[in-house]
Each structure stands twice: as C-alpha cells, then as structure tokens.
N, C-alpha and C positions, 0 to 999 in steps of 0.2 A: 208867411206872408206870400211867399211865390206860389203857392197852390190855391189860394182862396179866391182868385179871380173868377173861375168859372161857376164855383157854387154861389158866389155874391151875384153874379150876372143872372143866374138862374132864379134866384130868389126874388131879386129886384125887377128885372125887365121880363124875363120868360113867363113868370107867374104873377105878374102885376095885378091881373084880375081875378085871382084864386082866391076864395075865401078860406079855404084850408090849404096849407102847403104841407106836404109830407116829404121830409128829407131822409133819405136812406144813409144812415150812418154805419152801417154793419162792416164797411170795409175801412174806416177811418183807423188808421194806425198810430196817428200823432195828431193832437189838437192842442192848440194854444190859445191866447187870447185874441189873435186875429180870427181864428175859426170860430171862437165864441161870439165875437161880434157879428159875424156872418149869421149865425143862428138866432142871436138875439134882435138884431135890427128888423127883420120882417115881423118877427114875433109882436112888435109895436102896433102893426097895423092889421094882423089878421091872425087867425089861429094857426099855429105851427105844431106839427107832430113829427116826432123822431122815430123811423122805422128801424128795427134792430135785427140782431141782437145788438144792444149798446155795448161798445168796447169797453173794457175795464178803465183806460186810461180816460177815455173821454167821460165816463160816469164820475171818476173822480175828480175832474176839472169841474164839471157841473155841480158837484157836491160841494167842492172847497169854495167855489164862488157864489154858492147859496142860489143858483138858477135852475136846480133840477127841476123844482116844481113848477116852474113855468111851461113845461113841455110835457104834452100828452104822448105816451108811448104807444107804439103799435109793434105788433110781433111778440106779444106775450109777456112784456116786461113793464111794470109799474113803477113809476119813480118812488124812490124812498127818500123823504126828506128828513 
C-alpha cells in the first residue's frame, strides 16, 4: 500500500488520455491486492499491457485471482490462463 501511490498516479492522471497504457512490471518484487487494484482499475477504461518479463510472484497473483487474461503481455511472454 505504501508504494502504490506513484503507479496509481501515473495510470490515473499522467496517462489519462492514453488509449493504451503499458506498465513495465519487470522490476516488481512484491505485489498484493493493492497493486492488483492499480493494474485493474485503468484496464476498465482503456487497454493495458504489461511489459516484462513478468515476475513469478506477480504471475502467480494474476493467475490465482483469475485476471491474467485481462492483460496483453509485451516482452515475449503470453498470458497462460
């Protein structure tokens, strides 16, 4: 929760007019429901792609919550639902 402010602001305010938002998640070392919310919220109003490689912990979170298929993957990794 302490570190989701900057990504949330980038998704909400800084990229408000973007049709496609690409989020580089290669350096994510921990992700929880707060981070998941940051990813899902902008996906409701525009296309969102995740640039990777997708860290294993984040992949597990996306798989366990059933939302991996919502995201287009960039960087050679395709989602596996």
